[in-house]
N, C-alpha and C positions, 0 to 999 in steps of 0.2 A: 541969372536964369535959374528959377526954382521949379522943380517938378515934383509931383507926388511920388512917393517911394515906389508904388506899383508901376508907375510909368517908366521910372528909371530902370527898374528890374526888367521890364518888357523890352526896353531898348537895348539893354546889355545883353539879354538872351537872344535878341534878333541879330545883333552884331556878332555874337559868338557863333550862331548858326551860319551866318553868312561867311565868317572866317573858316569854318569847318568845310563848307561847301566849296569855297575857293581852294582850300588845301587839297581837298579830294580832286577837284578839277585839275590842279597842277600835277598831282600824282598820276592822273590818267594821261595827261599830256606827255609828262617826262618819263614815267615809268623807270625811275632810278631805284634799283634793287637795294642800295645802301639806305636810302631814304625810307623806303617802306619797311626795312628790317628795324630801323630806329623807332619808327612810329608804332610798330606792332609789339614793341617790348611792354 
């Protein structure tokens, strides 16, 4: 499966954004202070 480089970059960026959104959602749900302090460093 070969994609054009711009398509690969777009896919990676979208996946990264989704991962960031998921991480934020998990932080909102759990609200663990130690996790937030590590991420804010």
